[in-house]
N, C-alpha and C positions, 0 to 999 in steps of 0.2 A: 688399433689400427686407425680410428677416428683422430686420435691425437697426432698421430703421425702425418696424416694428410692436412690437417690444419697447420702443422708446423711448416710444411712445404709450401702450403699456399702463402703463409705469411713471408717466408723467405723470398718467394719468387715476386713477391710484389713489393719487397723493401729495398730501397736503393743502397747497395753496399758500396758505393764509391763516394768517397768524401774528399773535399780540399783539405789541406792542412789547416786553414783558417777556420774551418767549421767544425773541426773534431772536438774542441773543448766544450762546446755547447750542447753536444747529443748524451744521452743516457748510456754510454759505452765508455769502459775505462779506456785511458790513455796510458800507454807504458812510454816513458820517457827514459832512454838509457843513454848515457854518457861514458864513453870508455876513457880509459887513461890516454892522455895525448891525442885523443880523437882517433885512435887506431881502429880501423874497421875489421871485421872478421872476415878472413880470406880462406880460400881453398884451392886445391888443384884437382883437376879432373882426371880421372885414369881409367882405362879400359880394362876389362876382364882379361886374364891369361887364357891360352889356347885351351880347350875344353871346357871352359866356363862360360857364364854370359852376363851380360849387363855393364853398366857404367857407373862409377861411384867416384868418391872424393877422397883425398888424403890431405895432409898439411893443414887441416881445419883446427888449428889450436885455439884454445880459449883465450879471449882476451877480456881483461879485467875492468871494472868500472861501477858505476852507480845507477840505481834503478829507482825512479819514482813513479808511482801509479796514482793518477788522478781521476776522480769522477766528477764530471761537471765543474771541473775546477777545483774540487777538494782534494787534498791528499789523503789516500786511503793506504798507501805502504811507502816506505821509504828504507831503502837498504842501507843508506848511509854510504860514505866513501869506502873503497875497497881497502880491507886491512885482512891479509891471509887468515883464514880460519876463524875471523871475528865478524866482519861486516862486508857489505858489498855483493857483488855478484861477477859471474864470469859467464860469458857469451861466445858461442861458436855456431858455424854453419853446420846443420846436421842433414841426414838423409843419404840416399844414393843417388838415384837418378833425379830427383826433386832438387837434392843438394847441388847436382851436376848442371842440370838444364834450366831450372826455374829461374826467372829475372827476378821474382820476389822470393828471396832465399828463405828456407826454413831454418829455424834457429833451436839450440839446445840452451836453455839456462840452467846455471848451477848457482844457488844461493850459497852464501857462506854460513848463513844461520837459517835453521828450518823455518818455514812459514807456510801458512795456507794461503795462496795468492786468490783463492776463490771465496775467501772469507765465510767459512761455513761455522766459525766458532767452537770449534772442537779440536783439541790438542793433537787427536791421532791423525788429523789430516795434514799436519805440518810436515812438509818434506823438502829438501834441497833441489831436487831434480824435476824440471818442467821443460816443456816445449812449446814453441811458437810454430803452427803448422800455417802453411800459406793457404790463402783463400783462392789461388790462381793455379789452374793446371792445364793439361791440354787434352781434356777428355772430348772426345769428338761428338757426343751427344749433346753437348750443352752449348747454349747459345753463345757465339763468338768464342767459345771454348775459353770462357775466363772465370766466372763467379763459380767457386767450387762449394755446392751445398752438400756433396756427398758425404762429408764427414759427420754433419748433422744428421742425415738419414741413416746412416750406417750405426751410429752411435744409439738413435733412437729405436733402431731394430733390434739391437743388442739388449737393451733394456727390456722390450716387448718379449723377447724370447728369455728374459730373466737370468742373462748369463751371470757367471759368478762375480764378475767385476767388469763393470763398464766405466771407462776414464770419464771423468767430468770436465766441462771445458767451459769457457766464456769467450764471445768475441770481443777483441780489443783492437784498438789503433796503436800502430808502433811508430815512434820516432827515435831514430837511432842517429846520435850525434848531430842533432838538429836537423836530419834529413827524414822526411815523412816517408814510411815503408809500406802504408797501406794498412788494410785489416787482416787480422790473423785470428786463428783459434790458439787462445791460450789453454792448454790442456795439460792434465796429468800425464806424466810419461810412465812407460811401463817398467817399473821398479818393484823392488820387494818393500813392503810397507804394510801397517796394520790395516790401512784403508785403501791398499792397492792390491799387490799379490801378497797375501797374508801367508807367509811360510816361516818356519823357525829358522835359526841361524845354522842349522845341520841340512836345511832344504836346498833345492836348486830351482833356477828359471832359465831355461835354454831357448833358443829361437832356431827352427828349422830355417836356414839362412841360404839364399842363392849368392849371398855377397860375403860368404865366409872367405873367400880367397883375400879380402881385404881386412881381415882380423888377424891378430896375433895368436889367439888360442881357439881351438875348435877340436871337434872330434867328428868322426865319421862311423857309420853303421854299415853291416855287410849287405844289406838289402837296399840302401838308398843309392840314387843316381850319382854318378861320379860329379856331377856339377853342384852338388848339394852337400851341406855339413850342418852341424849344429854348432852354434856359438854361445857365449855365456853371457847372461844378463846378472846372474847372481850364481856362484860367487862373482866377484870381480875378477878379471883376469889374472891380476897380480896375487890373487888368493887362491888360485886354482893349480894345484900341483898334480903330479902324475897319478897319485893315488885317488883322488877325486875324479879326475878324467876317467881313469879306470874303471872306477865303480859305477859312475853314471853311464859310461859307454857299455858296460857289461848289462846293466839293466835294460837299456834300449834294445840291445841285440837280442836279448833273452824274450821280450816282448815282441820283437818283430819275427823271430823264429816261430813262436806260436801263431802269430797272425798269417803268416805266409803258409803254415801248416794247417790252418782253418782249425786250430785248437783253442781251447778256453782261455780267453784273455782278460776276464773280468777281474782276475786277482792282480792285474797289473794297472788298469786304467779305470777311471770313472766314466763309465759307458755313457751316462747322460750329457757329462761335459763335453765328449768328444762329439756326441750328436748334435748338442747345440751349435757347435762351432761348424759343423758340415752344413747343417740346416740354414744356418745364418748367412753363410757364402752362397748356399744354392739360391736362397730368396733374393740375394742382392745380384746374382749373377756374376760374381767375380772371378777373375783368372786366378786369384790366390786360393781358389778350392782346390787346387792341386797341392797345396800345402805351403806356399810362400807366405812370410810374415805370420807364421804359425809359432806361438808360444806355449811350452809346455813346463808345468812346473810339479813339484813334489815336496810336500811339507818337511818331511826329513828322509834323507837317502837311507838311513840306517834302520827304519822302522817298516810297519805294513800298510803305510799310507798309500793311496793310488795316485798315479800321475793323473793330472787335469789339464785341460787347454786354457790358456791365458786370455786376455782379452783380445776381441777382434781389433785389427789394426790396420790402416792403410786401405781406402775404399776407392783409389783412383780407377781401378779397373772395373768398378761396379756399373751394371747397366750397358754395357757395349755392344751387345748382340740385340 
């Protein structure tokens, strides 16, 4: 807890706003992304259908390009020019309400070749999927509703509670097509991986998702609200056939039947993992304690491994009361 308070004090006393002319001189990496023909990532904002809630985005297609990361003027990563499946990167606007509303767009980055952008010198950390989360949100409790330290606080608390996996991050400055975009969290995205959600090729990773209506593949269970459904992080939508969907849906329904009948559920879930997820959200006072942004995974759909909760994700609703 002392480490957490120390972190908060440092952040609150640190100037997180920089001019583009200053960013190469500070000890924070600079991501310089140039897309082919200078094309900027775009998106279309859409509203939820009747009976659902929320605002999300569509038409947020990937734009290809090159990314160079420098630290105090020295190059520490270069993706090279974009060649499909060989080099370069692709970038798109990500998120739901954040992707729709924030002036500083959050982004998803997909590398053509696996790399650990956080430079931890271990092969297992290399991955193609990364995210750039905005430093600016509309949290009503924050001064001027601008600087978002909630991700730092939430991730620190996740580590204090020793969650199975807490995404690692680094503060970076982003220049996109010669336009300074501000400071971001460069963070590991929630994906299958040896150093992320470590499951077998026969496992699954799903999200209890209020924005299921904006996804092509999803499943519902008998006890959940009509406004909610489960969407897939692994397998990818293209790899989810009816047999896979039916098997996972059946497992969730069996678990929920036991839960709603106050029956023995230990055979289905890792109780400690679920308890940590609930306690962290209770400690942070988030609205997501009702289940939004909840990831659930299982190592292998065909064995007796138990379902566990994935990483805590999205802290924008913390400390609002």
